[in-house]
C-alpha positions in Angstrom: 105.0 72.2 104.4 106.0 70.0 107.3 102.7 70.0 109.2 100.3 67.2 108.8 96.8 68.8 108.7 94.1 66.3 109.8 91.8 68.5 111.8 88.8 68.1 109.6 88.9 64.4 109.6 89.7 64.2 113.3 86.8 66.5 114.3 84.3 64.5 112.3 85.5 61.1 113.4 86.2 61.9 117.1 85.1 58.9 119.2 83.1 57.7 116.3 80.4 60.3 116.8 78.6 61.7 113.8 76.8 65.0 113.6 73.5 65.6 115.4 70.2 66.2 113.7 66.8 67.6 114.5 64.1 65.1 115.2 60.5 65.3 114.0 57.7 63.6 115.8 56.1 60.7 113.9 52.5 61.0 112.9 50.1 60.9 110.1 51.3 64.1 108.5 52.2 63.5 104.9 55.9 63.7 104.0 55.6 62.9 100.3 52.7 62.9 97.8 52.9 61.1 94.5 50.5 59.8 91.9 48.5 57.0 93.4 49.8 57.3 97.0 51.7 59.1 99.7 54.3 58.5 102.5 53.4 59.7 106.0 55.7 60.6 108.9 54.7 57.3 110.6 55.6 55.2 107.6 58.9 57.0 107.2 59.6 56.6 110.9 58.8 52.9 110.8 61.3 52.4 107.9 64.0 54.6 109.4 64.0 53.0 112.9 64.6 49.6 111.4 67.5 50.8 109.3 71.1 50.9 110.4 71.3 54.6 109.3 68.2 55.5 111.3 69.4 53.7 114.5 72.9 55.3 114.2 71.3 58.7 113.8 69.2 58.3 116.9 72.3 57.1 118.9 74.2 60.1 117.7 71.4 62.5 118.7 71.3 61.0 122.2 75.0 61.2 122.6 75.2 64.8 121.5 72.3 65.8 123.7 73.8 64.1 126.7 77.2 65.8 126.1 75.6 69.2 125.6 73.5 68.8 128.8 76.5 67.7 131.0 79.4 69.8 129.5 77.8 72.4 127.2 78.6 75.2 129.7 82.3 74.5 129.2 82.3 75.0 125.4 81.6 78.4 124.0 80.7 79.5 120.4 83.9 81.6 120.6 86.0 78.4 121.0 84.1 76.6 118.2 84.6 79.6 115.8 88.3 79.9 116.8 88.9 76.2 115.9 86.9 76.6 112.7 88.8 79.7 111.6 92.1 78.2 112.4 91.5 75.2 110.3 90.1 77.3 107.5 93.2 79.5 107.5 95.5 76.5 107.4 93.7 74.9 104.4 93.4 78.3 102.6 91.7 78.3 99.2 91.1 74.5 99.3 89.1 74.6 102.5 85.6 74.6 100.9 86.5 71.8 98.5 87.8 69.6 101.4 84.6 70.2 103.3 82.6 69.1 100.3 84.7 66.0 100.0 83.9 65.1 103.6 80.2 65.7 102.9 80.2 68.8 105.2 78.9 72.3 105.2 80.1 75.2 107.4 77.3 74.5 109.8 77.8 70.7 110.1 81.5 71.1 110.4 81.1 73.5 113.3 78.7 71.0 114.9 81.4 68.3 114.6 84.0 70.7 116.2 81.6 71.3 119.1 81.1 67.5 119.6 84.9 67.2 119.6 85.3 69.9 122.2 82.5 68.4 124.3 84.1 65.0 124.3 87.4 66.6 125.4 85.6 68.2 128.3 84.0 64.9 129.2 87.4 63.1 129.1 89.0 65.7 131.4 86.1 65.6 133.9 85.8 61.8 134.0 89.4 60.6 133.6 91.8 62.1 136.1 95.5 62.0 135.5 97.6 60.2 138.1 101.0 61.2 139.4 102.5 58.0 137.8 101.2 59.2 134.3 102.7 62.6 134.9 106.1 61.2 136.0 106.3 59.0 132.9 105.4 61.9 130.6 107.9 64.2 132.3 110.7 61.8 131.7 110.2 62.1 127.9 109.2 65.7 127.9 111.1 68.2 125.8 110.7 72.0 126.4 109.7 74.4 123.6 112.5 74.9 121.1 112.8 77.2 118.2 114.4 76.0 114.9 115.0 76.9 111.3 114.6 74.3 108.5 115.1 73.9 104.8 112.9 71.5 103.1 113.9 70.0 99.7 112.6 67.2 97.5 115.9 65.2 97.0 118.4 63.9 99.5 121.2 65.0 97.2 120.0 68.6 97.4 119.8 68.4 101.2 123.4 67.2 101.2 124.4 70.1 99.0 122.8 72.5 101.5 124.7 70.9 104.4 127.9 71.1 102.4 127.4 74.8 101.9 126.6 75.4 105.6 129.9 73.7 106.5 131.6 76.2 104.2 130.1 79.1 106.1 127.1 80.0 103.9 124.2 81.5 106.0 121.1 79.4 106.7 118.9 82.4 105.7 120.4 82.6 102.3 120.2 78.8 101.7 116.6 78.7 102.9 115.5 81.3 100.5 117.4 79.6 97.6 116.5 76.0 98.2 113.5 75.5 100.5 110.2 74.3 99.1 108.4 75.4 102.3 106.9 78.6 100.9 105.5 79.5 104.4 109.0 79.8 106.0 111.6 80.1 103.2 111.5 83.9 103.2 111.9 84.0 107.0 115.1 82.0 107.1 113.1 78.8 107.5 112.0 79.7 111.0 109.2 77.7 112.6 107.0 78.6 115.6 108.3 77.3 118.9 107.2 73.7 119.7 107.7 71.1 122.4 107.3 67.3 122.6 103.5 67.7 123.1 103.1 69.2 119.6 100.9 67.0 117.4 101.2 69.0 114.1 104.8 68.3 113.3 106.2 65.0 112.0 107.6 62.9 114.8 110.8 62.2 112.9 111.4 65.9 112.5 110.8 66.6 116.2 113.2 63.7 117.3 116.0 65.1 115.1 115.4 68.6 116.3 115.5 67.8 120.0 118.9 66.2 119.6 120.4 69.5 118.6 122.0 72.1 120.9 121.6 75.8 120.3 123.5 76.8 117.2 123.9 73.2 115.8 122.4 71.9 112.6 121.7 68.4 111.3 124.7 67.0 109.4 122.6 64.3 107.6 119.3 64.9 105.9 116.1 64.3 107.9 113.6 62.4 105.9 109.8 62.8 106.5 106.7 62.3 104.4 107.2 65.8 103.0 110.8 65.4 101.8 114.3 66.0 103.2 115.0 68.6 105.9 118.1 70.4 107.2 117.3 71.6 110.7 119.2 74.3 112.7 118.5 74.9 116.4 118.0 78.5 117.3 117.1 78.1 120.9 117.1 74.9 123.0 116.4 75.9 126.6 117.1 73.8 129.7 114.3 71.4 130.6 113.5 73.3 133.8 111.1 71.9 136.5 108.0 69.7 136.2 106.0 72.5 137.8 106.9 74.8 134.9 105.5 72.4 132.4 102.7 70.6 134.2 99.9 72.1 132.1 101.6 71.2 128.8 102.3 67.6 130.1 98.7 67.1 131.3 97.5 68.3 127.9 99.8 65.8 126.2 98.5 62.9 128.4 94.9 63.8 127.6 95.7 64.1 123.9 97.1 60.5 124.1 94.0 59.3 125.9 91.8 60.9 123.3 93.4 58.6 120.7 92.6 55.5 122.7 89.3 54.1 121.5 88.7 52.0 124.7 89.3 55.1 126.9 86.9 57.2 124.9 84.2 54.5 124.9 84.5 54.3 128.6 84.1 58.0 128.8 81.0 57.9 126.6 79.5 55.0 128.6 79.8 57.2 131.7 78.2 60.2 130.0 75.3 58.0 128.9 74.9 56.4 132.3 74.7 59.8 133.9 72.1 60.8 131.3 69.8 58.0 132.5 68.5 57.4 129.0 65.1 55.7 128.7 64.2 54.5 125.2 60.5 54.0 124.8 60.3 52.2 121.5 61.2 48.5 121.8 62.5 48.4 118.2 65.2 50.9 119.2 66.1 49.6 122.6 69.6 48.5 121.5 70.7 51.6 119.7 73.2 52.5 122.4 74.7 49.0 122.8 77.9 49.9 120.9 78.5 52.8 123.3 77.5 51.2 126.6 79.3 47.8 126.8 80.1 45.8 129.9 83.9 46.3 129.3 83.6 50.1 129.1 81.2 50.4 132.0 83.6 48.4 134.1 86.1 51.2 133.8 83.8 53.8 135.4 
């Protein structure tokens, strides 16, 4: 495989937001009975609100509720399920085990996906892209290309593949014989088309591919975290005009913004400011401090 699957971890960690939870009102109702005593909701609440875990949980609930109120109409269950099913398909039979390792269930993972999508909507509504940003991104933009690749474990094997290509052997035959990428080896090593905005492919792989003209192949092995690649360009179209690729470029800019913690904290500060949150319990008055800072608020 040459793709680097990090969707589960990304969805959970997006902007440092955890999953939401359902609150129960504190009171004298008994939560636990035991020989010689009991624990009431009020006692439990008093303990929880003074703990870091309890305060973080409240902050996360406020954040998620604010995001849902302001941007929920832009995120559908269909989108959440599509993202979930896509990730599940990519991980295959190991998906359930990975969820367990992350301490997640199907339900909580879908909640984290929704939080992720809500934050993306907040980013796009709050931070507007400037012409200067688009101009810079367009300068480095590469249009969608289609390539074949052969992935092997050893550099010497990659060199042998290149040697046989130079002698006229077909890429399809060599891919089937040598490639360790089981997803593509029986299809001549062909990958789905990608451009420079793609975030699933190794950056070294993309850089090497974009240097090739249609029909060319790499004459030295391309090393990535997955092994050594021999890449052949099937179709490398002309760059075209900015107008043709504006949507892809804007998506690339927003994806980069989403990786900037200061930008996302600024977005979150704006969301919470618009929510006009009023915390009634003095012991909890500082639970949103890490989200609403003077530096992030200054960017709004």
